C-alpha positions, 0 to 999 in steps of 0.5 A, spaced: 500 500 499 502 506 498 499 513 500 499 519 498 496 526 498 494 526 490 491 534 491 491 540 494 488 547 492 486 552 497 479 555 495 475 562 498 472 557 504 479 553 505 484 547 502 481 541 498 484 535 500 485 529 496 489 522 498 490 517 493 491 509 495 493 505 490 493 497 493 497 492 490 493 486 487 493 482 493 491 487 498 486 489 493 483 482 492 482 483 500 478 489 500 472 490 504 467 495 501 463 494 505 467 498 510 467 504 506 459 507 509 464 507 517 468 512 513 464 519 515 470 525 514 471 523 506 468 521 501 471 515 498 471 514 490 474 506 489 478 506 481 481 501 479 486 499 485 486 507 487 482 509 492 481 517 493 480 519 499 477 527 499 475 532 504 475 539 505 478 544 511 474 548 512 478 555 515 472 556 519 474 550 523 477 553 529 484 548 527 488 550 534 494 554 528 496 548 526 500 549 519 497 547 513 503 541 513 501 538 519 494 538 518 495 534 512 499 530 514 495 528 519 489 526 514 495 522 511 495 518 517 488 517 518 488 515 510 493 509 512 488 507 519 482 507 515 485 503 508 488 498 514 481 497 517 478 496 509 483 491 509 481 488 514 488 489 519 488 492 526 491 499 525 497 500 529 
């Protein structure tokens, strides 16, 4: 599994963030798509063996002055957690 930030774009109300998770064929065969409904903070799209996690960071939310880099890093970690859950693996 490879997880990377695929898209980061500022809008007038915040930041659009898309994280891409690329699965190998073995991982893709273990994917539990029914668990996608458990994911609340992301819009999830699957295209072949690539899963896209779309999110929006609103500037109206209180982020306690966290730098954007730290917020994006936290989103990437959360996506890694969800991918492991979708693969029925216990996240660390």
